[in-house]
Backbone as CSV, one residue per row, in Angstrom:
resi,resn,N_x,N_y,N_z,CA_x,CA_y,CA_z,C_x,C_y,C_z
1,MET,0.949,-1.263,-0.127,-0.283,0.129,0.125,0.893,1.367,0.320
2,THR,0.391,2.129,-0.905,0.906,3.660,-1.004,1.054,4.716,0.506
3,GLU,1.176,4.801,0.817,1.227,6.023,2.110,1.423,7.337,1.360
4,THR,0.607,8.691,1.873,0.286,9.673,1.322,1.905,10.260,2.293
5,LEU,2.323,10.976,2.061,2.864,11.792,3.083,1.929,13.060,3.660
6,PRO,2.283,13.298,4.715,1.591,14.307,5.285,2.101,15.735,4.071
7,GLY,0.480,16.313,3.988,0.753,17.644,3.351,0.454,17.933,1.953
8,HIS,0.562,15.943,1.548,0.049,15.625,-0.097,-0.645,15.296,-0.573
9,ALA,-0.592,15.588,-1.666,-2.367,14.998,-2.034,-1.888,13.847,-2.956
10,ALA,-2.298,12.556,-2.723,-2.065,11.583,-3.521,-2.709,11.890,-4.810
11,ALA,-1.621,11.115,-5.808,-1.511,11.356,-7.105,-3.344,10.944,-7.798
12,PRO,-3.799,11.547,-8.431,-4.534,10.496,-9.604,-5.171,9.611,-9.915
13,ASP,-5.853,8.447,-9.636,-6.137,7.208,-10.766,-6.323,7.575,-11.604
14,PHE,-5.726,7.838,-12.316,-6.142,8.109,-13.607,-6.606,6.887,-15.064
15,GLU,-6.062,6.191,-14.789,-6.403,4.880,-15.196,-7.602,4.042,-14.528
16,ARG,-8.188,4.110,-13.082,-9.249,3.579,-12.404,-9.914,4.717,-13.096
17,ARG,-9.846,6.022,-13.003,-10.563,7.213,-13.373,-10.905,6.609,-15.318
18,ALA,-10.782,6.046,-15.833,-10.597,6.168,-17.550,-11.523,4.863,-17.592
19,ALA,-11.285,4.031,-17.162,-12.111,2.604,-16.771,-13.626,2.873,-16.691
20,ALA,-13.480,3.883,-15.571,-15.357,4.394,-15.278,-15.992,5.393,-16.116
21,CYS,-15.164,6.109,-16.357,-15.449,6.631,-17.484,-15.694,6.327,-18.649
22,ARG,-15.504,5.039,-19.202,-15.388,4.245,-19.924,-17.364,3.624,-20.099
23,ASP,-16.890,3.098,-18.822,-18.064,3.011,-18.880,-19.415,3.839,-18.486
24,ARG,-19.206,5.168,-18.121,-20.360,5.820,-18.280,-20.552,6.097,-19.603
25,LEU,-19.692,6.510,-20.240,-19.912,6.800,-22.104,-20.137,5.701,-22.682
26,THR,-20.544,3.973,-22.443,-20.583,2.948,-23.359,-22.249,2.848,-22.205
27,GLY,-22.009,2.507,-20.884,-23.626,2.370,-20.102,-23.167,0.851,-20.159
28,VAL,-21.738,0.149,-20.647,-22.554,-1.098,-20.399,-20.976,-1.571,-19.370
29,PRO,-20.994,-2.000,-17.909,-19.697,-2.140,-17.826,-18.691,-3.198,-17.667
30,GLY,-18.061,-2.394,-18.542,-16.075,-3.008,-18.326,-16.925,-4.256,-20.088
31,GLY,-17.529,-3.169,-20.870,-17.924,-3.967,-22.319,-19.042,-2.431,-22.976
32,ALA,-19.475,-2.413,-24.326,-19.622,-1.297,-24.556,-20.554,-3.057,-26.063
33,ARG,-21.600,-1.543,-26.856,-22.780,-2.200,-27.915,-21.331,-2.864,-29.258
34,SER,-20.274,-2.549,-29.533,-19.519,-2.939,-30.582,-18.331,-2.381,-29.601
35,GLY,-17.622,-3.070,-30.857,-15.642,-2.987,-30.425,-15.563,-1.248,-31.008
36,ASP,-16.467,-1.194,-32.003,-15.792,0.031,-32.358,-16.222,0.916,-31.502
37,ALA,-17.390,0.215,-30.762,-17.976,1.765,-29.424,-17.184,1.675,-28.585
38,TRP,-16.266,0.407,-27.863,-15.354,0.425,-26.639,-14.112,1.406,-27.430
39,LEU,-13.127,0.846,-28.312,-12.200,1.669,-28.827,-12.461,2.988,-28.452
40,PHE,-13.411,3.430,-28.806,-13.498,4.991,-28.904,-13.642,5.641,-27.601
41,ALA,-14.518,4.761,-26.896,-14.632,5.194,-24.799,-13.909,4.985,-24.747
42,ARG,-12.304,3.535,-24.988,-11.432,3.961,-24.516,-10.654,5.684,-24.376
43,LEU,-10.357,5.581,-25.573,-9.607,6.923,-26.321,-9.999,8.189,-26.040
44,VAL,-11.368,8.931,-25.453,-11.961,9.247,-25.189,-11.945,9.795,-23.880
45,ALA,-12.162,8.720,-22.955,-12.098,8.308,-21.659,-10.996,8.867,-21.465
46,ALA,-9.655,8.579,-21.886,-8.209,8.634,-20.985,-8.036,10.103,-21.202
47,ARG,-8.600,11.402,-22.665,-8.302,12.516,-22.502,-9.431,12.487,-21.463
48,GLU,-10.166,12.952,-21.454,-11.654,13.546,-20.639,-11.253,13.132,-19.205
49,VAL,-10.496,12.659,-18.236,-10.009,12.567,-16.943,-9.137,12.683,-16.997
50,ARG,-8.309,13.643,-17.645,-7.311,14.376,-17.512,-7.525,16.063,-18.298
51,GLY,-8.504,16.364,-18.497,-8.944,17.300,-19.000,-8.447,17.386,-20.415
52,GLU,-8.414,16.731,-21.065,-7.202,17.156,-21.718,-8.140,16.825,-23.545
53,LEU,-9.524,16.226,-23.459,-10.428,16.100,-24.323,-10.009,17.297,-26.029
54,ALA,-9.004,18.241,-25.654,-8.437,19.145,-27.036,-7.034,18.491,-27.523
55,LEU,-6.815,17.827,-27.161,-5.939,16.068,-27.715,-5.826,15.600,-28.196
56,LEU,-7.431,14.972,-28.512,-7.788,13.963,-29.099,-7.643,14.798,-30.816
57,GLY,-7.709,16.604,-30.945,-8.365,17.110,-32.157,-9.387,17.486,-32.681
58,LEU,-10.059,16.804,-32.021,-11.622,17.016,-32.464,-12.636,17.765,-32.252
59,SER,-12.502,18.305,-33.619,-13.433,19.392,-33.658,-14.780,18.957,-32.430
60,ALA,-15.721,19.868,-31.583,-16.748,19.696,-30.693,-17.784,19.179,-31.728
61,HIS,-17.948,19.730,-32.939,-18.874,19.280,-33.607,-18.829,17.429,-33.681
62,ALA,-17.232,16.986,-34.184,-17.092,16.069,-34.946,-17.216,15.398,-32.931
63,LEU,-16.747,15.455,-31.923,-16.600,15.054,-31.155,-17.764,14.314,-30.781
64,THR,-19.086,15.535,-30.728,-20.696,15.429,-30.686,-20.796,14.544,-31.686
65,ALA,-20.726,14.483,-32.811,-21.293,13.322,-33.703,-21.118,11.918,-33.339
66,LEU,-19.467,11.764,-32.983,-19.050,10.489,-32.380,-19.533,10.090,-30.926
67,ALA,-19.809,10.882,-29.800,-20.430,10.654,-29.045,-22.301,10.000,-28.955
68,GLN,-23.092,10.762,-30.364,-24.383,10.306,-30.704,-24.242,9.033,-31.678
69,ARG,-23.434,8.496,-31.929,-23.499,7.097,-33.043,-22.913,6.098,-31.818
70,HIS,-21.744,5.996,-31.035,-21.107,5.355,-29.754,-21.541,5.001,-28.781
71,PHE,-22.161,6.426,-28.038,-22.201,6.454,-26.430,-23.728,6.757,-25.841
72,THR,-23.622,6.411,-25.113,-25.495,6.461,-24.165,-25.749,7.689,-24.362
73,ALA,-27.469,8.292,-24.893,-28.142,8.845,-24.965,-27.639,10.334,-23.588
74,ASP,-26.931,9.772,-22.296,-26.855,10.288,-20.885,-25.330,10.659,-21.178
75,ALA,-24.485,10.307,-22.148,-23.268,10.827,-22.203,-22.950,11.912,-23.221
76,VAL,-24.021,12.047,-24.102,-23.822,13.230,-25.113,-23.754,14.522,-24.780
77,VAL,-24.639,14.244,-23.810,-24.895,16.245,-23.061,-23.505,16.770,-22.768
78,PRO,-23.146,15.597,-21.399,-22.117,15.823,-20.697,-21.119,16.557,-21.784
79,LEU,-20.799,15.568,-22.654,-19.433,15.571,-23.932,-19.819,17.074,-24.535
80,MET,-20.927,17.718,-24.928,-21.310,18.427,-25.524,-21.063,19.624,-24.429
81,HIS,-21.184,19.757,-23.436,-21.225,20.952,-22.673,-19.749,20.972,-21.704
82,LEU,-18.488,20.311,-22.958,-17.262,20.559,-22.805,-15.794,21.122,-23.753
83,ALA,-17.235,22.349,-24.180,-16.160,23.162,-25.274,-14.844,23.046,-25.319
84,HIS,-14.006,23.109,-26.074,-12.791,23.236,-26.141,-12.213,23.179,-27.885
85,GLN,-10.939,23.414,-28.270,-10.782,23.833,-29.588,-9.462,22.383,-29.478
86,ALA,-9.519,22.769,-30.758,-7.859,21.742,-31.045,-7.054,21.898,-30.159
87,PRO,-5.727,21.779,-29.908,-4.557,22.149,-29.593,-3.565,23.581,-30.482
88,VAL,-3.042,24.306,-30.250,-2.558,25.474,-31.305,-0.965,24.555,-31.855
89,VAL,-1.091,24.394,-33.010,0.289,23.690,-32.974,0.926,24.700,-34.411
90,GLU,2.435,24.755,-33.974,2.910,25.137,-34.913,2.912,25.032,-36.300
91,ALA,3.460,25.412,-37.852,2.683,25.569,-38.861,3.116,24.600,-39.279
92,THR,4.670,24.112,-39.445,5.103,22.704,-39.337,4.235,21.340,-39.297
93,HIS,4.035,21.898,-38.228,3.362,20.571,-36.952,1.267,20.450,-37.712
94,ALA,1.231,21.723,-37.903,0.198,22.011,-38.194,-0.558,20.972,-40.301
95,ALA,1.106,20.989,-40.434,0.800,20.378,-42.109,0.724,19.242,-41.736
96,PHE,1.939,18.870,-41.181,1.769,16.762,-40.797,0.704,16.363,-40.729
97,VAL,-0.465,17.224,-39.654,-1.276,16.539,-39.010,-2.536,16.941,-39.941
98,ALA,-2.474,17.415,-40.762,-3.309,17.304,-41.773,-3.147,15.931,-42.890
99,SER,-1.385,16.111,-43.221,-1.422,15.043,-44.331,-1.398,13.814,-43.790
100,MET,-1.071,13.770,-42.473,-1.137,12.205,-42.042,-3.028,11.923,-41.344
101,ARG,-4.055,13.205,-41.219,-4.852,12.654,-41.189,-5.590,12.397,-42.486
102,GLU,-5.314,13.209,-44.257,-5.532,12.792,-45.754,-4.839,11.344,-45.723
103,PHE,-3.876,10.883,-45.528,-3.303,9.909,-45.458,-3.764,8.611,-44.843
104,LEU,-4.009,8.955,-43.668,-4.882,7.379,-43.184,-6.051,7.219,-43.332
105,ILE,-6.983,8.380,-44.135,-8.259,8.213,-44.727,-8.145,7.640,-45.733
106,GLY,-6.994,7.814,-46.747,-7.627,7.442,-48.307,-6.927,6.336,-47.954
107,LEU,-6.273,5.619,-46.403,-6.511,4.151,-46.441,-6.834,3.040,-45.936
108,ALA,-8.574,3.534,-45.319,-9.522,3.339,-44.810,-10.038,2.171,-44.674
109,ALA,-10.427,1.313,-43.808,-11.341,-0.054,-44.623,-12.482,0.475,-45.085
110,PRO,-12.760,-0.561,-46.008,-14.132,-0.232,-47.077,-15.382,-0.592,-46.323
111,ASP,-14.958,-1.500,-45.286,-16.001,-1.518,-44.362,-16.361,-1.180,-42.572
112,VAL,-15.286,-0.157,-42.540,-16.081,0.996,-41.604,-16.363,2.030,-42.025
113,ASP,-16.479,2.217,-40.826,-18.162,3.862,-41.204,-16.598,4.791,-41.804
114,ALA,-17.180,5.941,-41.978,-16.729,6.792,-43.119,-16.330,7.765,-41.715
115,ALA,-17.523,8.330,-41.406,-16.686,9.342,-39.896,-16.091,9.197,-38.861
116,ASP,-15.892,7.738,-39.159,-14.932,6.831,-37.761,-14.100,6.996,-38.231
117,ALA,-13.739,6.424,-39.175,-12.102,6.647,-39.694,-11.541,7.784,-39.775
118,GLN,-12.974,8.915,-40.282,-11.973,10.344,-40.060,-11.681,10.892,-38.733
119,CYS,-12.694,10.724,-37.855,-12.320,10.814,-36.383,-10.953,10.273,-35.562
120,LEU,-10.775,8.815,-36.202,-9.514,8.424,-36.055,-8.308,8.668,-36.389
121,ALA,-8.639,9.005,-37.961,-7.358,9.538,-38.492,-7.365,10.712,-37.548
122,THR,-7.588,11.593,-37.458,-7.398,12.637,-36.825,-7.002,12.351,-35.694
123,ILE,-7.676,11.201,-34.453,-6.760,11.324,-33.405,-5.785,11.007,-33.324
124,LEU,-5.150,9.929,-34.330,-3.753,9.580,-34.541,-2.923,10.536,-35.534
125,ALA,-3.394,11.547,-35.726,-2.422,12.267,-36.245,-2.037,13.315,-35.390
126,TYR,-2.486,13.756,-34.101,-2.627,14.215,-33.350,-1.743,13.494,-31.808
127,ALA,-2.565,12.932,-32.270,-1.158,12.005,-31.420,0.189,11.558,-31.656
128,CYS,0.730,11.875,-32.452,2.289,11.617,-33.455,2.797,12.816,-33.116
129,LEU,2.738,13.690,-32.330,2.918,15.016,-32.058,3.407,14.933,-30.401
130,ARG,2.868,13.717,-29.950,3.092,13.577,-28.517,4.822,13.037,-28.442
131,PRO,5.198,12.730,-26.834,6.568,12.990,-26.675,6.602,10.982,-26.329
132,ASP,5.710,10.220,-26.950,5.868,9.160,-25.992,5.981,8.216,-27.251
133,HIS,4.973,6.214,-26.699,4.768,5.399,-27.514,3.695,5.973,-27.758
134,LEU,3.140,5.531,-28.609,1.762,5.638,-29.350,0.791,4.706,-29.011
135,TRP,0.871,3.602,-27.738,-0.495,3.889,-27.179,-0.343,3.910,-26.192
136,ARG,0.431,4.723,-25.813,0.611,5.707,-23.981,0.028,6.738,-24.511
137,ASP,0.121,7.423,-25.655,-0.464,8.480,-26.247,-1.542,8.554,-26.363
138,LEU,-2.367,7.456,-27.306,-3.786,7.408,-27.027,-4.592,6.673,-25.828
139,GLY,-3.620,6.552,-24.849,-4.138,5.926,-23.223,-4.740,4.231,-23.118
140,LEU,-3.983,3.742,-24.488,-4.336,2.276,-24.311,-3.485,1.199,-23.636
141,SER,-4.173,0.159,-23.929,-2.497,-0.854,-22.404,-1.405,-1.355,-23.148
142,GLY,-1.160,-0.793,-24.150,-0.151,-1.877,-25.447,0.042,-2.012,-27.048
143,ARG,1.168,-2.136,-27.214,0.936,-2.025,-28.356,0.498,-2.660,-28.876
144,ASP,-0.181,-3.806,-28.836,-1.358,-4.613,-28.859,-2.688,-4.023,-29.766
145,ASP,-2.703,-2.824,-28.705,-4.238,-2.386,-28.947,-3.748,-1.468,-30.609
146,VAL,-3.229,-0.630,-29.816,-2.673,-0.166,-31.695,-2.690,-0.945,-32.676
147,THR,-2.475,-2.154,-32.754,-2.221,-2.987,-33.478,-4.091,-3.555,-34.134
148,GLN,-4.288,-4.041,-33.261,-5.208,-4.315,-33.292,-6.844,-3.278,-34.234
149,MET,-6.088,-1.624,-33.769,-7.115,-0.603,-34.564,-6.756,-0.475,-35.264
150,LEU,-5.394,-0.747,-35.487,-4.788,-0.415,-37.288,-5.488,-1.604,-38.056
151,THR,-5.503,-2.400,-37.879,-6.162,-3.476,-38.233,-7.123,-3.608,-38.630
152,ARG,-8.319,-2.920,-38.048,-9.880,-2.473,-38.296,-9.402,-1.818,-38.903
153,PHE,-9.261,-0.386,-38.740,-9.105,1.051,-39.246,-8.481,1.083,-40.463
154,PHE,-7.266,0.830,-40.957,-6.440,1.084,-41.727,-5.202,-0.075,-41.529
155,PRO,-6.128,-1.380,-41.973,-5.051,-2.191,-42.491,-3.767,-1.949,-43.926
156,GLU,-3.824,-1.981,-44.222,-2.977,-1.323,-45.109,-1.825,-1.006,-44.723
157,VAL,-1.975,-0.381,-43.577,-0.955,0.486,-42.413,-0.231,-0.800,-41.941
158,VAL,-0.501,-1.711,-41.680,-0.691,-3.118,-40.724,0.437,-3.759,-41.746
159,ALA,-0.326,-4.587,-43.125,0.609,-4.759,-43.577,1.579,-4.153,-44.034
160,ARG,2.109,-2.935,-44.043,2.971,-1.845,-44.776,4.257,-2.239,-43.526
161,ASN,4.182,-2.613,-42.433,4.331,-3.066,-41.515,5.522,-4.178,-41.198
162,ARG,6.037,-4.763,-42.109,7.260,-5.907,-42.274,7.917,-6.144,-41.568
163,GLU,8.763,-4.676,-41.323,9.791,-4.730,-40.545,9.887,-4.618,-38.896
164,GLY,8.238,-5.164,-38.021,7.742,-4.669,-37.687,7.949,-3.487,-36.140
165,LEU,7.906,-2.755,-37.325,8.864,-1.102,-36.757,7.618,-0.496,-35.268
166,ARG,8.047,0.432,-34.739,7.263,0.558,-33.603,6.095,2.110,-34.642
167,TRP,5.091,1.661,-34.381,4.109,2.505,-35.117,4.254,4.102,-35.372
168,LYS,4.725,4.596,-34.115,4.290,5.878,-34.719,5.687,6.823,-35.906
169,LYS,6.865,5.761,-35.846,8.025,5.516,-36.627,7.448,5.203,-38.102
170,LEU,6.596,4.290,-38.041,6.241,3.793,-39.508,4.970,4.529,-40.251
171,LEU,4.428,5.586,-39.202,2.991,6.202,-39.694,4.653,6.487,-40.304
172,ALA,5.340,7.928,-39.330,6.120,8.741,-40.183,6.772,8.374,-41.255
173,ARG,6.794,7.310,-41.688,7.788,6.972,-42.401,6.537,6.615,-43.681
174,GLU,6.049,5.963,-43.466,4.743,5.653,-44.889,3.971,7.205,-45.465
175,LEU,4.196,7.999,-44.221,3.790,9.149,-44.973,4.308,9.902,-46.068
176,ALA,5.644,10.375,-45.594,6.943,10.851,-46.268,6.692,10.310,-47.486
177,ARG,6.801,8.223,-47.517,7.158,8.313,-48.764,5.542,8.359,-49.763
178,ALA,4.315,8.525,-49.016,3.249,8.806,-50.123,3.300,10.038,-50.564
179,THR,3.956,11.045,-49.281,3.500,12.003,-49.671,5.378,12.857,-50.666
180,GLY,6.546,11.917,-50.562,7.456,12.106,-51.510,8.534,13.078,-51.209
181,GLY,8.351,12.444,-49.567,9.980,13.671,-47.874,11.071,12.019,-47.822
182,VAL,11.192,12.942,-47.524,12.465,12.178,-46.616,11.910,11.324,-45.327
183,PRO,11.997,10.213,-45.516,11.284,9.478,-43.955,12.421,9.970,-43.107
184,GLY,11.605,10.477,-41.527,12.013,10.891,-40.761,11.153,10.289,-39.331
185,PRO,11.285,11.240,-37.675,10.605,11.286,-37.142,9.693,11.705,-37.102
186,ALA,8.270,10.972,-36.367,7.039,11.699,-36.393,7.755,13.011,-35.370
187,PRO,6.684,14.913,-35.932,6.720,15.827,-34.488,7.416,15.374,-32.625
188,GLY,6.723,14.163,-31.971,6.607,13.547,-30.740,7.772,12.447,-30.970
189,CYS,8.256,12.631,-31.613,9.067,10.761,-31.731,10.321,11.376,-30.688
190,PRO,10.858,12.586,-31.411,12.779,12.852,-30.182,12.248,12.930,-28.251
191,GLY,11.284,13.463,-28.133,11.000,13.613,-27.176,10.793,12.206,-25.898
192,CYS,10.441,10.895,-27.248,10.118,9.285,-26.304,11.431,8.961,-26.239
193,GLU,11.301,8.452,-24.607,12.809,7.596,-24.011,13.029,6.213,-24.986
194,ASP,12.371,5.950,-26.382,13.123,5.015,-27.425,13.328,5.766,-28.800
195,PHE,13.533,6.943,-28.625,14.067,8.082,-29.753,15.636,7.151,-30.714
196,ALA,16.170,7.035,-29.620,17.973,6.669,-29.550,17.627,4.962,-30.207
197,PHE,16.682,4.549,-29.818,16.797,2.846,-30.400,15.793,2.907,-31.793
198,CYS,15.144,4.049,-32.293,14.281,3.899,-33.343,15.002,4.857,-34.822
199,PHE,15.311,6.011,-33.724,16.525,6.988,-34.697,17.753,6.745,-34.440
200,PRO,19.137,5.456,-34.745,20.403,5.696,-34.060,21.118,7.038,-34.657
201,GLN,20.375,7.449,-35.714,21.795,8.254,-36.518,20.563,9.354,-35.915
202,GLY,19.857,9.827,-35.363,18.679,10.945,-35.377,17.658,11.374,-36.693
203,HIS,17.892,9.898,-37.607,16.522,9.932,-38.187,16.654,8.521,-38.770
204,GLU,16.397,8.272,-39.652,15.579,7.237,-40.713,16.756,6.690,-41.593
């Protein structure tokens, strides 16, 4: 048991709070009406409990529409009232986000909801700006979660990862190849603990 020192508040248990938020969004404790609803509830809950919904990159309209598609009616109204704007990013990073989003949308599986694919492409593009492994940036449990998510929505991305690269590195590389750029790290990669492992010379 971890003791709290006098005068110090206990650190927030974000994992427990995110699980409770996820269950509230889906209305199904420990589950959801569909696999897609479960995924988006996890992604939204991970940011909501930290007051970081803006980091998803979704507009208020897109977030509300996503909630209406997948979450309970009781969960939609609170999200509508959480007015926010997408985070302000540098011009070069904004161009990266826009390009990554369009790149992923172009690779979306034909059997997924187009609006869901657009939302997930946005969420992934913004996550590439943050300095950690992609699964942590998304609030998921591990690399396998990202693999399953990409397999469902963007299977061509998974098919291209023949070398077993970290997903953020793979996404940045494939975007560069698709746009005629020079492969290199995503904007958030330099802050990651494994940057030297993925880019031993500082670049691809």
